[in-house]
N, C-alpha and C positions, 0 to 999 in steps of 0.2 A: 562815280557809279559802280555799283558792286558787279563782280563776276556773274552772280545768278541773274541779275537784271539785264546784263550784257546778253547773257546767253538766251534770255526769254526774247529780247529783240530780235537777235540773229535768228532765233527759231522762227520768229513772225515773219522776217524778212524771207528766209528760206522757204516757208510754208507758202507765202504769195506767190513767189518765184514758180513753185512748183505748180500752183493753181493758173499762173500764166501759162506755162507749158501746158497743163490740163485743159486750158481755154482753146488753146490752139489746136491741140489735139480733138478735143470734142466738138468746137462750132466751126472748126475749118476742114479739117483733114478727115477726121470720122465720116462727118455727114456727107462729104463730097467724095471721097475715096471708096468707100464702103456702100454697098446698097444696104438699105434699110435691116433687111433680115439678116445679114452677117454682122451688122453692128450690133443688131439685137442680142443674137447669139453671142457676141464676144461681152455684152455686158450682162446677160445673164451668168455667162460663166465666171466672170469676176467676182459677181455678187454672191453666187454659189461657193466659191472660193473662200469669200469673205466670212459667210456663215459657216463654213468649215473650221477656219482657222482657229477660234478660240479652244475647240473641242481638242484639237492637234497640240496645242501648247500645254493641256493638262494645268493652266494657271501658274505655269512656272516663271513667266515674267511677272507677276504681282507679288509671289512668294520670294523670290529674289529680293525686291525691293523693301519688302516688309521686314523680314528676317536677317538678311545678311548683316545689317548694321549691329544685331544683337548678338552675333555669334563671334567669341573672342580667342577661342584656342584654335590652332593652325591644324589640328587633326579634324575636328568638327567642320571646320570651314572648307577643308578640302573634300571632305565626305559630302557635304551639302552642295557644293558647286558640282562634283561629281554626279550627284544624282539629279540636279537641275539639268544637266546636259543630255543625259540619255532617256529620262524620263519620258519626253513627248513621244520617242519612238513606240512607247507602249500602246498608243492609238493610231499613229501615223502609219504603221504598216498593217495591222488588222483591217484599217479601213480601206488601203489598198487593194487587199485581197478579196474584201466584200465588194468592192467597186467592179474588180474585174468579173466577178461571178455573177452578181446580179444587178450590174449597173444599167444594162441595156432594157431589162424587165421593168425596172423602176421608172426608166425613162418613158417607154411605151405606155404605162399606165398613167402616169402624171400630166405630161406635157403635151400641148399642142402639136408640135412637129419633133417626135422622137428620132427620125431619122436624120434630121440636121443636129442633133445634140448629140447623139450617142457616139460618133467617131472622137468626139472630145471631151469625154468624161474624165479620162485619164489626165487630161491638161488641167482641169480644175482641181482635182487631187494633189497634183504635182504643185501647183500654186499655191494651193493652202498650206501644203509641207512646208515650202519656203517661206511663206509668211510668216508661219509659226516660229520656226527657228529664227528668223530675222528679229521677232520681237524678243526672243530669249537673249540673243547677242547684244541687242540693243537695251535692254534692262541691266545686263552685266556692266556696260559702259555707264548706266546711269547710276549704278551703285558707287562709281567715283565722281558724280555729279558732274558727268560728260555727255551733253546730250546734243551738242551742235551736229557733229559730223553724221550722227545717226539720223537726225532729222533731215538733212540734206539728203541722205540717203532714201529715205521714207518718203520724201515729199517731191524730190527732184529728179533723182538718177532714173528711176524706171521710166518716169513720164519722158525725160530727154531720149531715153533709148527706144520708146516707143514711137517717138516722133520719127526718129530714123525709121524704123520699120515702115510707119506709113508713107514716108516718102518714097521707099523702094517699091511699096504697093502701088503707089501711084505710077510710077515708072514701070509697072509690070515687071519688075526685076524679082519679084517672089510670088509665089502662089498664095491662096487663101490658107492652105495646111501649113505652109513654111511660116505664115503671119502667125498662126497660134502656137506653131513650135518655137518659134522666136520669143512668142510672149513669156512662154515658160523658162526659155533661157534667162532672161531679162531678170526675172526674180530669183533665177539660182545666182546670178551674178551679184545682185543685191546683197542677197544674203551672206555670200563668201565674203565681200567686202566688209560686211558689219562684223563677222566674225573675226577676221584678220584684226580688226581696228580694237575691238572689245578684248581681245586676247592680249595685244600690245600693251594698252594703257592700264588693264587690271592687272595682268601677269597672274593668272589663277593657277593654283597649285590644285591637281584633282586627285581624288583617291577614291578607290572603290569601297563600298562599304554602306550600310544603313545608317544615317545621320540618327544623332542622340534623340531629337525630337521629331522623328518621322512622322507620327500618328498626327502631331499638331501642324506640321508642314503639309502633309497629305489633305488633311480636314480643311485647311485654309485653300489650298490650291483647287481642290475640287470645287469647293462652294464658289470661289471666285471665278472658274472656268465656267461654272453653270451660270452665275450672274452675268458674265461678260457676254456668254452666247444668247442668254434671253435679251440683253440690251442690244446686242447686233440683230436679234429678230426683229425687235421694234423698228430698228434702224433700214435694214436690208432685205426683209422678208417680201415687201412690195416687189420688188424687181423680179423676185424669183415666183411670186404667185400670179402676177400678169400674165405670164406665158401660160398658167394654168386655164386660163379663161379667153385670152385675146392673143393675136398673132406676134411674133418677133418685133415686127415693125413698130407696135405698140410701146414694147420694152425700149427700143431705140429712142423714141420721142420722150418717155418718161425720165431715160436716163440723162438726157441733154438738161432738161428743167431741173432735175435734182441735183445734178453736177454744179449748175449755176448757183442754185441755193447753198450748197456745201460751202460756197465762198463765205458765208455767214459764220459760219463756225470756226474759222480760220484764228481769229484771236484768242479763242478759248483753246484750241488745240495746242497753240504754241504755249501758251500759259500751263496746261495740264502738263507737258512735257517734263518741267520741272517741279511743278506743283507736287506731284506724289511723291518723290524722294525727300522733299524739304519738309513736307507736312508731317510724314513719319520721323523725322528728327525734332519738329517742333511738338508732337505728341509725346515723343518718349521723355523730353524734358520738362514735360508739364506746363508749357506756357500757355494757359487756357484764354487770358485776356489777349494775349497777343494773337493767337489763333482766330479769335472772334473777329477782332480789327480786321485781320487781313482777310477774312472770309466776307465781311461785309464790302470792304475797300475793293476786292476782285470782282464782286458781284456789280458795283457800280462802274467801274471801268469796262468791263467785258458787255454791259447792257447797252453803253453808249457808242463804244467801238463796234460791237456787231450790228447795233440799229443803223449805225452809218453804212454799213456795207449792204444790208438789206435796202435800206433807201435808194442808194445808188442803182442797186439792181433793179429794183421794181419801177423806178422813173425811167430807166432806159430800156427796159424789157420790149417794149413793142418794137423799137428800132433795131436792136439785137435780134429779135425773131423774125423780123422782115428779112434779114440776110441769110437765113436758113432755108433749105430747100422745103417746098411745098409739104405740109402734113405735120411739121414740127411746131407750127403756131398753136396746135390745139393743145399743147403742153403749157401755156402761158399762166395759168392758174395754179398750176402745178407748182410753179416757181414761187408764188406768193405764199401759197399753204405750207411747202416744206422749208420755205425760208423763215417763217412764224416759228414753225416747230425749233430749226436750229438757233433762232432767238432766244427761245424759251430756255433752251437747254443752257446757252451761254450765259444768261443772266443770273443763272444760279452760281456763278463764281466758282470757287474751287470745292464745291460742294461732293463732287464725285472723288476727289483725292482724300478729302477727310472721311467720306464713308468707307472707301476701301481700306482705310487705316483705324477704323472704329473698332472697338471691342467687340461689338455685335454687327461685325461683316457681314454676318450669315444671314442677316435681314435682307441685303441685296438680292439674294437668292430668291426668297419667299415673294417679295414683292415683283421681282422681274418675271417671275415665273405666271404670276397673276395678270401683269402687263402684256407678256408676251401672248398669252392666250386672248386677252383682249384684241390685241393687234390682228391675229389670225382672224379672230371673229370678225371685227371690223373689215378686214380685206375681202373675207368670204361673202360679206354681207354688201359692201360697197362697189367692189369691183365689176361684178355682173351688171349692175345697176347703172353705175356712172364712168365705167372705164377707169382710164388713169386718174381721172380727179377725184373718182372714189377712194383710189389708192393713197392718193395725198391727203385727203380729208381721214381716212385711216391714220395715218402715220401722225397728223398732226393732234388728233384726238389722244391716240397712245402715249405720246411724249409728253402732253400736258399732263395726264394722270401719273405718269411715271415720275417726272420731275418733281411734282407736288407730293409724290409719296416719299422721295427721296430727302426733299427737305425736311419733312416731317420727323424722318428717321434720324438727321443730324440734329434737329431742333430738341429730340427727345434725349439725344446724349450731351450736348453741350449748352442747351438753352440760348441758341442763335440761330438767327436765320437770315437768308440774304435780302428778304423784301424790303424796300425802304420807299418813302413816298415819292422821292425823285426819279423812281423808275417809271411811275406814271408820267411825270413831266417829260420823260424819254419819249416814252411812247406818243404823248400828245403832241410835242413838239415835231417829232418824227412826221406825224400826218399832216400837220399844218405846213412842213417844209414841202412835202411831196404835192400838196394841194397848190402851194403857190407857184412851184416852178411849172407844174402841168398846166395851170393857167397862163403862163407867161410863153409858154412853146406850143400852145394849143393852135396857134393860128401862124406859127413860123414854121415855113419850109424850107429846106435845103438838103445838101448832101447828108447822107444818113451819118456817115461818120463824123462829121462836124456837128450833126443834131447830137449825137452820143457823148460827144466830148463836151459840148456846152451844158447840156442837162446835167451831165456829172458833176461839172465843176460848180454851176450854179446852186444845185441842191446841195451840195457838200459845204459851200460857202455859207448859205442860209442854215443848214442844220449845226455847224460847227460854231457859228457865232452864236446861235442859241444855247448850246451846251455849254459854251464858255461863260455866258452870263448866267447860268444855272450854277456854275461853280464845279462841275464834274472835273474839269480836266485839270483842276489843281490838286486832285487827290494825289498823294506820292505814290510811287511804286508799291506793289505789295511785296516787292522782293528786298529786304533790307542789306545793308553794307554787312551787319553783322548778326548772326543768330541772335534773336532776342531782341533786336534794336527796335 
């Protein structure tokens, strides 16, 4: 088994461990320890920080991964790394000043409950800044093809520490204000840990000065940050915009369903951690037939694995939602709609990694801006009419358009696409598996945890058996033992 494949597998395990902790936090602690308004405020704060983060990175993470392998002289590499580490401050510091001066006025103009949000505006700025520098140092580690420790920090560490914060909140050892301050400290510790590790393994030598190809780096970084920002608008703007029209409690309901649906994207996220630096090497060495085969194989793998997660979630959703406090059940259809959007994204395989390393990477920005405008427009249209279900439909529609556009861009470049007839079979067999298991358990009563376990096991058995008969499990790993193998 290749070291790259091992990293992909370990990343998947750590990502699922992180989501298991997230499930404990989201489905048990958040909903029972915090009132819905406080939970809605926390969800809004994290969503806003996530939207702010790519602007703070200034495209440094992707710029590091794309150009670092191409720099060979010690001086140019030292200047390049030095510039990478201080460049995000160009945005982080002025944003903090603007927020301090005009933040309260902006909250009063745009939000339903500005008095609840205003005291914590500085918190989401700080969290966004720590998120940004975490990604910078994580990319530095990935230039050495080391992604496991960073993925553990990214997926597990902060959720584990948040669990401890919520336990302290439950026993009333800390106040709400201390909870939000503790949240900032958690992201600070995570970033510091990533910085120490990446510096240890990369041993970077830094130098002051403008790199030789500064304009090329800057152009790429700005286009990537804009492309990433608009992609996050498509993914996260719904949580922020819901509070423009609805109470904070609706943000809490929506967040729980979206968290559950995000589990569908875990296989793709684990793969992408190593796909980005590896695809850069494949492209640099001109292995186009190899790239095309890995592109299609990754799409098949992620199609059926992500479909499996979605199927288990939707089959057990009624019983899971019955365990939550009253009100959260209104978001059950959000789970299906957002889950479908995550499946669509995952079934594109390593499309994102290829596109970010493509010669015409600027196309990401142009398409992303259009899709972001569609997303905002869909939300403005659908949220006032259909509430959080409308926000979910907006996300699904925008994601479908966005992924189709990105597939077309890669096809125009390498004349390959991820779509294959067996993907239709995956969808059909998934629907049949759900119908069979739903029919079996429709008249079976019992303890809710026993029902959840039974449904999950049976639907997995039926689905995996069919997928095996289709021959999809026999696809080899997309990560070769040797480059070009």
